[in-house]
C-alpha beads as a LAMMPS data file, in Angstrom:
LAMMPS data file: protein, C-alpha beads

428 atoms
427 bonds

1 atom types
1 bond types

-500.0 500.0 xlo xhi
-500.0 500.0 ylo yhi
-500.0 500.0 zlo zhi

Masses

1 110.0

Atoms # bond

1 1 1 330.688 -4.560 37.870
2 1 1 330.926 -6.325 41.442
3 1 1 327.415 -6.698 41.391
4 1 1 327.163 -7.918 37.847
5 1 1 329.689 -10.651 38.729
6 1 1 327.823 -11.556 41.897
7 1 1 324.549 -11.868 39.677
8 1 1 326.016 -14.191 37.419
9 1 1 328.177 -15.822 39.895
10 1 1 324.953 -17.124 41.831
11 1 1 324.073 -18.982 38.892
12 1 1 327.460 -20.618 38.527
13 1 1 327.517 -21.198 42.288
14 1 1 324.101 -22.812 42.077
15 1 1 325.530 -25.302 39.686
16 1 1 328.391 -25.975 41.664
17 1 1 326.365 -26.731 44.681
18 1 1 325.007 -29.820 42.747
19 1 1 328.064 -30.985 41.404
20 1 1 330.119 -30.707 44.696
21 1 1 328.387 -33.911 46.467
22 1 1 329.175 -36.215 43.514
23 1 1 331.961 -38.627 44.182
24 1 1 334.148 -38.567 41.183
25 1 1 337.351 -40.268 40.328
26 1 1 339.105 -40.806 36.957
27 1 1 336.431 -43.329 35.958
28 1 1 333.209 -44.290 36.962
29 1 1 329.416 -43.343 37.327
30 1 1 330.606 -40.178 39.146
31 1 1 331.990 -38.329 36.054
32 1 1 328.724 -39.652 34.193
33 1 1 326.840 -37.866 36.867
34 1 1 328.798 -34.866 36.586
35 1 1 328.437 -34.643 32.708
36 1 1 324.650 -35.292 33.178
37 1 1 324.323 -32.291 35.592
38 1 1 326.572 -30.057 33.107
39 1 1 324.158 -30.997 30.328
40 1 1 321.053 -29.566 32.010
41 1 1 322.575 -26.341 31.426
42 1 1 324.089 -26.972 27.956
43 1 1 324.296 -30.080 25.520
44 1 1 327.224 -32.298 26.092
45 1 1 328.518 -34.701 23.819
46 1 1 329.795 -37.719 25.832
47 1 1 332.762 -40.399 24.990
48 1 1 333.243 -43.657 26.485
49 1 1 336.762 -45.528 25.982
50 1 1 336.939 -48.914 27.216
51 1 1 339.106 -50.193 29.831
52 1 1 342.069 -51.858 28.342
53 1 1 342.387 -49.402 25.332
54 1 1 345.775 -48.359 24.740
55 1 1 346.015 -44.416 24.738
56 1 1 349.822 -43.162 23.747
57 1 1 351.876 -44.664 26.293
58 1 1 349.104 -45.460 28.854
59 1 1 346.129 -47.800 28.870
60 1 1 342.497 -47.110 30.024
61 1 1 342.364 -48.533 33.621
62 1 1 339.606 -50.506 35.174
63 1 1 336.400 -48.544 36.019
64 1 1 335.832 -47.791 39.726
65 1 1 332.729 -47.302 41.457
66 1 1 331.930 -47.149 45.182
67 1 1 328.396 -47.435 47.039
68 1 1 329.406 -47.291 50.648
69 1 1 332.389 -47.453 53.003
70 1 1 332.702 -47.317 56.745
71 1 1 334.900 -48.038 59.983
72 1 1 332.795 -49.142 62.751
73 1 1 333.752 -49.748 66.506
74 1 1 332.792 -52.834 68.271
75 1 1 329.284 -51.505 69.052
76 1 1 328.477 -50.932 65.434
77 1 1 328.740 -47.155 65.507
78 1 1 330.675 -45.895 62.349
79 1 1 333.425 -43.651 63.392
80 1 1 334.298 -42.992 59.788
81 1 1 331.479 -43.010 57.255
82 1 1 331.641 -42.272 53.428
83 1 1 327.948 -41.164 53.527
84 1 1 329.104 -38.106 55.549
85 1 1 332.066 -37.174 53.023
86 1 1 333.355 -39.037 50.073
87 1 1 336.766 -37.825 50.797
88 1 1 336.836 -40.227 53.847
89 1 1 337.815 -42.944 50.885
90 1 1 341.071 -43.288 49.105
91 1 1 339.965 -43.131 45.596
92 1 1 340.242 -46.089 43.664
93 1 1 340.353 -48.254 46.860
94 1 1 339.705 -52.094 46.215
95 1 1 336.937 -53.650 47.780
96 1 1 337.578 -54.645 51.357
97 1 1 335.523 -56.372 54.349
98 1 1 337.278 -57.246 57.259
99 1 1 337.750 -57.018 61.216
100 1 1 341.069 -55.785 62.507
101 1 1 342.970 -54.217 65.379
102 1 1 343.488 -50.695 65.701
103 1 1 347.105 -51.312 65.076
104 1 1 346.341 -53.389 61.889
105 1 1 344.127 -50.430 60.610
106 1 1 346.329 -47.417 61.185
107 1 1 348.782 -48.077 58.036
108 1 1 345.699 -47.543 56.062
109 1 1 344.495 -44.177 57.742
110 1 1 345.764 -40.885 56.533
111 1 1 345.333 -37.653 58.305
112 1 1 346.519 -34.075 58.416
113 1 1 348.232 -33.597 61.648
114 1 1 349.034 -29.831 61.191
115 1 1 345.234 -29.418 60.350
116 1 1 343.612 -31.538 62.974
117 1 1 339.975 -30.850 61.588
118 1 1 340.424 -31.317 58.053
119 1 1 340.007 -34.482 55.843
120 1 1 342.670 -35.037 53.383
121 1 1 342.174 -35.921 49.811
122 1 1 344.023 -38.981 48.535
123 1 1 344.195 -41.340 45.606
124 1 1 345.356 -44.852 44.488
125 1 1 344.776 -44.758 40.852
126 1 1 347.464 -47.326 39.276
127 1 1 348.091 -49.814 42.013
128 1 1 345.977 -52.070 44.004
129 1 1 345.517 -50.479 47.735
130 1 1 342.756 -49.310 49.990
131 1 1 342.761 -46.762 52.586
132 1 1 340.483 -44.155 54.826
133 1 1 341.078 -40.397 55.281
134 1 1 339.964 -38.703 58.437
135 1 1 340.655 -35.694 60.572
136 1 1 343.640 -36.069 63.241
137 1 1 341.096 -35.325 65.973
138 1 1 338.993 -38.279 64.842
139 1 1 342.128 -40.447 64.630
140 1 1 343.253 -39.340 68.220
141 1 1 339.643 -40.399 69.631
142 1 1 339.668 -43.948 68.479
143 1 1 340.025 -46.419 71.191
144 1 1 342.106 -49.730 71.173
145 1 1 340.075 -52.570 70.170
146 1 1 338.383 -54.435 66.975
147 1 1 337.008 -52.556 64.302
148 1 1 334.902 -53.571 61.190
149 1 1 336.138 -52.234 57.888
150 1 1 334.160 -52.111 54.826
151 1 1 334.739 -50.574 51.199
152 1 1 332.028 -51.498 49.224
153 1 1 333.678 -50.492 45.767
154 1 1 333.859 -52.347 42.407
155 1 1 337.013 -52.472 39.935
156 1 1 336.445 -54.118 36.584
157 1 1 335.912 -53.778 32.941
158 1 1 333.980 -50.641 32.097
159 1 1 335.344 -47.296 30.470
160 1 1 336.685 -43.750 30.581
161 1 1 334.170 -41.179 30.178
162 1 1 334.706 -37.745 29.217
163 1 1 332.484 -34.827 27.613
164 1 1 332.799 -31.932 25.203
165 1 1 330.743 -28.963 24.347
166 1 1 331.336 -27.534 20.901
167 1 1 330.537 -24.060 19.843
168 1 1 330.938 -23.842 15.964
169 1 1 332.687 -21.181 14.343
170 1 1 332.980 -20.156 10.657
171 1 1 336.547 -21.317 10.126
172 1 1 338.465 -24.554 11.390
173 1 1 340.398 -22.641 13.805
174 1 1 339.768 -23.824 17.688
175 1 1 339.968 -22.519 21.064
176 1 1 340.236 -25.351 23.540
177 1 1 338.851 -24.770 27.216
178 1 1 339.862 -28.072 29.422
179 1 1 338.863 -28.537 32.934
180 1 1 339.403 -31.797 35.125
181 1 1 336.349 -33.807 36.213
182 1 1 338.217 -36.353 38.440
183 1 1 338.056 -34.960 42.022
184 1 1 335.264 -35.612 44.310
185 1 1 333.771 -33.024 46.806
186 1 1 336.389 -30.083 46.449
187 1 1 334.737 -27.037 45.325
188 1 1 337.626 -24.862 44.300
189 1 1 339.647 -27.919 42.698
190 1 1 337.783 -28.176 40.467
191 1 1 334.179 -27.886 40.990
192 1 1 334.918 -24.241 40.131
193 1 1 336.420 -24.869 36.935
194 1 1 333.617 -27.105 35.662
195 1 1 330.968 -24.554 36.571
196 1 1 332.655 -21.538 35.181
197 1 1 333.266 -23.562 31.959
198 1 1 329.823 -24.559 31.550
199 1 1 328.289 -21.139 31.705
200 1 1 331.033 -19.732 29.325
201 1 1 329.866 -22.422 26.842
202 1 1 326.171 -21.514 27.309
203 1 1 326.851 -17.768 26.675
204 1 1 328.739 -18.179 23.558
205 1 1 326.347 -21.033 21.931
206 1 1 324.593 -20.002 19.214
207 1 1 326.307 -16.798 18.496
208 1 1 328.113 -16.347 15.209
209 1 1 331.781 -16.839 15.685
210 1 1 334.794 -17.322 13.284
211 1 1 336.656 -19.463 15.823
212 1 1 335.150 -22.619 17.045
213 1 1 335.060 -23.057 21.063
214 1 1 335.672 -26.591 22.228
215 1 1 335.057 -27.019 25.914
216 1 1 336.534 -30.452 27.032
217 1 1 335.519 -32.005 30.556
218 1 1 338.006 -34.953 31.237
219 1 1 339.565 -36.858 33.953
220 1 1 342.946 -35.296 34.795
221 1 1 345.938 -36.753 33.154
222 1 1 344.692 -40.040 31.754
223 1 1 341.555 -37.969 30.192
224 1 1 343.606 -35.263 28.801
225 1 1 345.938 -38.217 27.194
226 1 1 342.966 -40.311 26.049
227 1 1 341.283 -37.047 24.131
228 1 1 344.707 -36.092 22.626
229 1 1 345.237 -39.674 21.264
230 1 1 341.918 -39.836 19.665
231 1 1 341.996 -36.564 18.318
232 1 1 345.819 -36.373 16.855
233 1 1 344.561 -35.688 13.321
234 1 1 342.810 -32.350 14.083
235 1 1 344.943 -30.961 16.834
236 1 1 346.634 -28.485 14.184
237 1 1 343.204 -26.680 14.477
238 1 1 343.937 -25.583 17.974
239 1 1 345.220 -21.893 17.841
240 1 1 344.864 -21.300 21.504
241 1 1 343.785 -22.774 24.883
242 1 1 343.277 -22.772 28.373
243 1 1 342.957 -25.055 31.298
244 1 1 340.770 -23.912 34.183
245 1 1 341.081 -24.664 37.906
246 1 1 340.697 -22.857 41.367
247 1 1 338.422 -20.157 40.063
248 1 1 336.081 -19.545 43.036
249 1 1 338.702 -18.661 45.843
250 1 1 339.581 -15.108 47.292
251 1 1 343.151 -15.099 45.744
252 1 1 344.228 -13.118 42.731
253 1 1 344.569 -14.638 39.425
254 1 1 347.499 -16.508 38.186
255 1 1 348.195 -17.207 34.377
256 1 1 350.753 -19.810 33.747
257 1 1 352.181 -19.269 30.386
258 1 1 352.471 -22.001 27.625
259 1 1 355.856 -23.606 26.910
260 1 1 356.265 -21.221 24.012
261 1 1 355.876 -18.262 26.473
262 1 1 355.060 -15.870 23.462
263 1 1 351.814 -17.478 22.027
264 1 1 348.903 -15.443 21.277
265 1 1 347.097 -16.999 24.289
266 1 1 350.138 -15.705 26.387
267 1 1 349.604 -12.350 24.960
268 1 1 345.958 -12.092 25.440
269 1 1 345.252 -13.232 28.851
270 1 1 347.497 -10.687 30.506
271 1 1 345.626 -8.239 28.295
272 1 1 342.331 -9.446 29.794
273 1 1 343.373 -9.719 33.201
274 1 1 344.890 -6.072 33.151
275 1 1 341.483 -4.748 32.013
276 1 1 339.837 -6.245 35.256
277 1 1 340.384 -5.020 38.575
278 1 1 341.551 -7.987 40.129
279 1 1 345.314 -8.279 40.986
280 1 1 347.176 -11.183 39.023
281 1 1 350.742 -12.583 38.475
282 1 1 351.892 -14.322 35.359
283 1 1 354.226 -17.220 35.772
284 1 1 356.253 -19.220 33.202
285 1 1 355.511 -22.711 32.333
286 1 1 356.755 -25.681 34.275
287 1 1 356.061 -29.182 33.342
288 1 1 353.690 -29.890 36.738
289 1 1 350.224 -28.801 37.448
290 1 1 347.137 -29.431 35.597
291 1 1 346.795 -30.942 31.816
292 1 1 348.749 -28.090 30.324
293 1 1 351.597 -30.319 30.620
294 1 1 349.871 -32.896 28.459
295 1 1 348.899 -30.329 25.772
296 1 1 352.440 -28.740 25.827
297 1 1 354.261 -31.793 25.602
298 1 1 356.936 -32.205 22.918
299 1 1 354.900 -34.367 20.750
300 1 1 351.903 -31.941 20.600
301 1 1 353.196 -28.352 21.567
302 1 1 349.706 -26.770 21.655
303 1 1 349.380 -23.392 22.786
304 1 1 347.561 -23.921 25.965
305 1 1 348.113 -21.931 29.168
306 1 1 346.422 -22.327 32.546
307 1 1 344.362 -19.929 34.351
308 1 1 343.747 -20.342 38.194
309 1 1 343.285 -18.186 41.427
310 1 1 344.855 -20.158 44.060
311 1 1 347.867 -22.060 42.717
312 1 1 347.831 -25.955 43.273
313 1 1 349.630 -26.829 46.392
314 1 1 350.109 -23.245 47.539
315 1 1 347.056 -22.766 49.713
316 1 1 346.426 -24.819 52.660
317 1 1 342.812 -25.715 51.833
318 1 1 344.319 -27.494 48.585
319 1 1 343.204 -31.259 48.568
320 1 1 341.445 -31.063 51.908
321 1 1 337.759 -30.965 53.223
322 1 1 338.400 -27.215 53.812
323 1 1 337.935 -26.877 50.179
324 1 1 334.164 -26.895 50.525
325 1 1 331.490 -24.669 49.046
326 1 1 332.109 -22.122 51.762
327 1 1 335.787 -21.710 50.519
328 1 1 334.242 -20.371 46.877
329 1 1 331.862 -17.371 46.373
330 1 1 329.299 -16.391 43.604
331 1 1 331.443 -13.136 43.278
332 1 1 334.540 -14.618 42.512
333 1 1 332.990 -17.387 40.202
334 1 1 331.403 -14.191 38.315
335 1 1 334.592 -12.605 38.312
336 1 1 336.322 -15.278 36.861
337 1 1 333.738 -16.021 34.151
338 1 1 334.080 -12.521 33.084
339 1 1 337.686 -12.590 32.589
340 1 1 337.461 -15.653 30.565
341 1 1 334.644 -14.172 28.399
342 1 1 336.909 -11.317 27.765
343 1 1 339.768 -13.673 26.805
344 1 1 337.618 -15.316 24.345
345 1 1 336.131 -12.323 22.753
346 1 1 339.998 -10.835 22.470
347 1 1 341.027 -13.895 20.763
348 1 1 337.917 -13.760 18.525
349 1 1 338.393 -10.027 17.373
350 1 1 342.217 -10.110 16.996
351 1 1 342.583 -9.472 13.309
352 1 1 346.017 -11.137 11.989
353 1 1 347.565 -10.012 8.657
354 1 1 350.429 -11.645 6.619
355 1 1 353.049 -9.531 4.869
356 1 1 352.901 -10.230 1.098
357 1 1 356.415 -9.029 0.434
358 1 1 358.129 -10.239 3.401
359 1 1 361.877 -10.462 1.956
360 1 1 363.063 -7.332 3.264
361 1 1 361.404 -3.709 3.273
362 1 1 359.241 -3.094 0.570
363 1 1 359.479 0.284 -1.411
364 1 1 356.595 2.331 0.048
365 1 1 357.284 5.252 -2.231
366 1 1 356.751 3.648 -5.507
367 1 1 353.214 2.740 -4.138
368 1 1 352.300 6.051 -3.114
369 1 1 351.984 5.488 0.436
370 1 1 354.026 8.506 1.430
371 1 1 351.992 10.635 -0.516
372 1 1 348.721 8.951 0.766
373 1 1 349.879 10.334 4.278
374 1 1 349.046 13.754 3.117
375 1 1 349.193 16.370 6.208
376 1 1 349.080 13.414 8.696
377 1 1 351.622 12.912 11.111
378 1 1 354.123 11.382 8.847
379 1 1 356.668 9.961 11.157
380 1 1 354.042 8.236 13.071
381 1 1 352.462 6.561 10.157
382 1 1 355.635 6.000 8.727
383 1 1 356.838 4.029 11.984
384 1 1 353.249 2.468 12.102
385 1 1 353.701 1.033 8.577
386 1 1 357.120 -0.745 9.494
387 1 1 355.868 -2.135 12.736
388 1 1 352.900 -3.609 10.887
389 1 1 355.168 -4.817 7.908
390 1 1 357.412 -6.496 10.449
391 1 1 355.086 -8.348 12.758
392 1 1 352.286 -9.284 10.092
393 1 1 353.451 -12.862 10.125
394 1 1 350.016 -14.412 10.333
395 1 1 350.504 -14.759 14.173
396 1 1 350.615 -11.393 15.595
397 1 1 347.137 -9.544 15.957
398 1 1 346.650 -5.835 15.630
399 1 1 346.592 -5.712 19.505
400 1 1 349.991 -7.157 19.572
401 1 1 351.435 -4.758 17.121
402 1 1 350.035 -1.833 19.303
403 1 1 351.262 -3.307 22.273
404 1 1 354.792 -4.102 21.149
405 1 1 355.358 -0.785 18.892
406 1 1 353.651 1.707 21.588
407 1 1 352.026 3.542 18.735
408 1 1 348.263 4.270 19.261
409 1 1 345.716 2.040 17.851
410 1 1 344.384 4.602 15.236
411 1 1 347.857 4.839 13.751
412 1 1 348.358 1.074 13.556
413 1 1 344.982 0.638 11.879
414 1 1 345.385 3.581 9.617
415 1 1 348.631 1.932 8.624
416 1 1 347.258 -1.517 8.251
417 1 1 344.461 -0.317 6.058
418 1 1 346.808 1.539 3.620
419 1 1 349.175 -1.448 3.238
420 1 1 346.333 -3.779 2.589
421 1 1 345.092 -1.456 0.002
422 1 1 348.201 -1.448 -1.916
423 1 1 348.384 -5.312 -1.665
424 1 1 351.394 -5.607 0.902
425 1 1 349.190 -7.076 3.604
426 1 1 346.243 -9.688 3.625
427 1 1 344.225 -10.536 6.393
428 1 1 344.744 -14.107 7.545

Bonds

1 1 1 2
2 1 2 3
3 1 3 4
4 1 4 5
5 1 5 6
6 1 6 7
7 1 7 8
8 1 8 9
9 1 9 10
10 1 10 11
11 1 11 12
12 1 12 13
13 1 13 14
14 1 14 15
15 1 15 16
16 1 16 17
17 1 17 18
18 1 18 19
19 1 19 20
20 1 20 21
21 1 21 22
22 1 22 23
23 1 23 24
24 1 24 25
25 1 25 26
26 1 26 27
27 1 27 28
28 1 28 29
29 1 29 30
30 1 30 31
31 1 31 32
32 1 32 33
33 1 33 34
34 1 34 35
35 1 35 36
36 1 36 37
37 1 37 38
38 1 38 39
39 1 39 40
40 1 40 41
41 1 41 42
42 1 42 43
43 1 43 44
44 1 44 45
45 1 45 46
46 1 46 47
47 1 47 48
48 1 48 49
49 1 49 50
50 1 50 51
51 1 51 52
52 1 52 53
53 1 53 54
54 1 54 55
55 1 55 56
56 1 56 57
57 1 57 58
58 1 58 59
59 1 59 60
60 1 60 61
61 1 61 62
62 1 62 63
63 1 63 64
64 1 64 65
65 1 65 66
66 1 66 67
67 1 67 68
68 1 68 69
69 1 69 70
70 1 70 71
71 1 71 72
72 1 72 73
73 1 73 74
74 1 74 75
75 1 75 76
76 1 76 77
77 1 77 78
78 1 78 79
79 1 79 80
80 1 80 81
81 1 81 82
82 1 82 83
83 1 83 84
84 1 84 85
85 1 85 86
86 1 86 87
87 1 87 88
88 1 88 89
89 1 89 90
90 1 90 91
91 1 91 92
92 1 92 93
93 1 93 94
94 1 94 95
95 1 95 96
96 1 96 97
97 1 97 98
98 1 98 99
99 1 99 100
100 1 100 101
101 1 101 102
102 1 102 103
103 1 103 104
104 1 104 105
105 1 105 106
106 1 106 107
107 1 107 108
108 1 108 109
109 1 109 110
110 1 110 111
111 1 111 112
112 1 112 113
113 1 113 114
114 1 114 115
115 1 115 116
116 1 116 117
117 1 117 118
118 1 118 119
119 1 119 120
120 1 120 121
121 1 121 122
122 1 122 123
123 1 123 124
124 1 124 125
125 1 125 126
126 1 126 127
127 1 127 128
128 1 128 129
129 1 129 130
130 1 130 131
131 1 131 132
132 1 132 133
133 1 133 134
134 1 134 135
135 1 135 136
136 1 136 137
137 1 137 138
138 1 138 139
139 1 139 140
140 1 140 141
141 1 141 142
142 1 142 143
143 1 143 144
144 1 144 145
145 1 145 146
146 1 146 147
147 1 147 148
148 1 148 149
149 1 149 150
150 1 150 151
151 1 151 152
152 1 152 153
153 1 153 154
154 1 154 155
155 1 155 156
156 1 156 157
157 1 157 158
158 1 158 159
159 1 159 160
160 1 160 161
161 1 161 162
162 1 162 163
163 1 163 164
164 1 164 165
165 1 165 166
166 1 166 167
167 1 167 168
168 1 168 169
169 1 169 170
170 1 170 171
171 1 171 172
172 1 172 173
173 1 173 174
174 1 174 175
175 1 175 176
176 1 176 177
177 1 177 178
178 1 178 179
179 1 179 180
180 1 180 181
181 1 181 182
182 1 182 183
183 1 183 184
184 1 184 185
185 1 185 186
186 1 186 187
187 1 187 188
188 1 188 189
189 1 189 190
190 1 190 191
191 1 191 192
192 1 192 193
193 1 193 194
194 1 194 195
195 1 195 196
196 1 196 197
197 1 197 198
198 1 198 199
199 1 199 200
200 1 200 201
201 1 201 202
202 1 202 203
203 1 203 204
204 1 204 205
205 1 205 206
206 1 206 207
207 1 207 208
208 1 208 209
209 1 209 210
210 1 210 211
211 1 211 212
212 1 212 213
213 1 213 214
214 1 214 215
215 1 215 216
216 1 216 217
217 1 217 218
218 1 218 219
219 1 219 220
220 1 220 221
221 1 221 222
222 1 222 223
223 1 223 224
224 1 224 225
225 1 225 226
226 1 226 227
227 1 227 228
228 1 228 229
229 1 229 230
230 1 230 231
231 1 231 232
232 1 232 233
233 1 233 234
234 1 234 235
235 1 235 236
236 1 236 237
237 1 237 238
238 1 238 239
239 1 239 240
240 1 240 241
241 1 241 242
242 1 242 243
243 1 243 244
244 1 244 245
245 1 245 246
246 1 246 247
247 1 247 248
248 1 248 249
249 1 249 250
250 1 250 251
251 1 251 252
252 1 252 253
253 1 253 254
254 1 254 255
255 1 255 256
256 1 256 257
257 1 257 258
258 1 258 259
259 1 259 260
260 1 260 261
261 1 261 262
262 1 262 263
263 1 263 264
264 1 264 265
265 1 265 266
266 1 266 267
267 1 267 268
268 1 268 269
269 1 269 270
270 1 270 271
271 1 271 272
272 1 272 273
273 1 273 274
274 1 274 275
275 1 275 276
276 1 276 277
277 1 277 278
278 1 278 279
279 1 279 280
280 1 280 281
281 1 281 282
282 1 282 283
283 1 283 284
284 1 284 285
285 1 285 286
286 1 286 287
287 1 287 288
288 1 288 289
289 1 289 290
290 1 290 291
291 1 291 292
292 1 292 293
293 1 293 294
294 1 294 295
295 1 295 296
296 1 296 297
297 1 297 298
298 1 298 299
299 1 299 300
300 1 300 301
301 1 301 302
302 1 302 303
303 1 303 304
304 1 304 305
305 1 305 306
306 1 306 307
307 1 307 308
308 1 308 309
309 1 309 310
310 1 310 311
311 1 311 312
312 1 312 313
313 1 313 314
314 1 314 315
315 1 315 316
316 1 316 317
317 1 317 318
318 1 318 319
319 1 319 320
320 1 320 321
321 1 321 322
322 1 322 323
323 1 323 324
324 1 324 325
325 1 325 326
326 1 326 327
327 1 327 328
328 1 328 329
329 1 329 330
330 1 330 331
331 1 331 332
332 1 332 333
333 1 333 334
334 1 334 335
335 1 335 336
336 1 336 337
337 1 337 338
338 1 338 339
339 1 339 340
340 1 340 341
341 1 341 342
342 1 342 343
343 1 343 344
344 1 344 345
345 1 345 346
346 1 346 347
347 1 347 348
348 1 348 349
349 1 349 350
350 1 350 351
351 1 351 352
352 1 352 353
353 1 353 354
354 1 354 355
355 1 355 356
356 1 356 357
357 1 357 358
358 1 358 359
359 1 359 360
360 1 360 361
361 1 361 362
362 1 362 363
363 1 363 364
364 1 364 365
365 1 365 366
366 1 366 367
367 1 367 368
368 1 368 369
369 1 369 370
370 1 370 371
371 1 371 372
372 1 372 373
373 1 373 374
374 1 374 375
375 1 375 376
376 1 376 377
377 1 377 378
378 1 378 379
379 1 379 380
380 1 380 381
381 1 381 382
382 1 382 383
383 1 383 384
384 1 384 385
385 1 385 386
386 1 386 387
387 1 387 388
388 1 388 389
389 1 389 390
390 1 390 391
391 1 391 392
392 1 392 393
393 1 393 394
394 1 394 395
395 1 395 396
396 1 396 397
397 1 397 398
398 1 398 399
399 1 399 400
400 1 400 401
401 1 401 402
402 1 402 403
403 1 403 404
404 1 404 405
405 1 405 406
406 1 406 407
407 1 407 408
408 1 408 409
409 1 409 410
410 1 410 411
411 1 411 412
412 1 412 413
413 1 413 414
414 1 414 415
415 1 415 416
416 1 416 417
417 1 417 418
418 1 418 419
419 1 419 420
420 1 420 421
421 1 421 422
422 1 422 423
423 1 423 424
424 1 424 425
425 1 425 426
426 1 426 427
427 1 427 428
């Protein structure tokens, strides 16, 4: 399996190498270029929402784009250069072109003193500001004197951009796979999520399905909020969902439950992880992290969990230049893809039934069910019938009933078949 993961992961990694250099933010040409690269693998429907559009409690901000940026010393040498790393500029920095002393410049410089060779990632989305990020070692090397500072950016009317890939099913039920596309050159967070989601969509596209798969590539927070505001009428179709991030590093998996804690996706993901050889943890929901917090908010309460390897803010490379292409690997990307494909398969194959006589326990004897057991293991089948009747609420799958009851799948399947044949259960 490891070899297969690496082979598949090589394709995913190749896309990651093309996505990695793009300077992305919550709006702008970087997001468009990202979606164009994804569209080379699988068709993407792109939506543009104009600046100034109200979206729930938010407003689409002005569009930001950047062409170049630098800090040059008195000789004209660029001591900080956007062309060498797009992390060097604080995202959404307003345009600036000035000469200033090092003392005047220092308040606009951001470093990581405890990681002297790394560049931090910083943003300034919703306030007018500007700044540069650089390594502490580079800052320490700056001499007193005058510097030329230039940020060649634009901030004005435009739009917010997001993309969707829809894999249609025969029913209106949907599974949502959401990944954020607003970070610049950070390989794990979240080039890995974008690349894995793209190849998941490619795998399932064109295959007959019951459930529709909807892959959403949107800027974090404001993008998910925008999508929610434009799709309120159809959100009831979403039966399960996941946000994807940090899927290429060497950590074990972490699954973050939905706010419900017991939704179908909360049962399926640990099942899929347990069938892999990778270590994993399951943690409870908390209202911080990625866009699962938007989907789980009280006004929507969509059953969307989050799958990741390294947890945000819990590994030193997070939001730094050390989260580069060497931090992720084809094997880990392939392994993440395989787990997610298993999750989607389990969601698709999970048959659900509804008890058609749900008020109390129905009389099994007069329907001939005891006699139908014949010479079988009567206590196990009787127990299986009671479990099937108890949990057939239209939400629990056969696998849920097997897991909860501790009985064999054969016993539960036989019980369900008998109960359906006598009109006590109907498949949802």
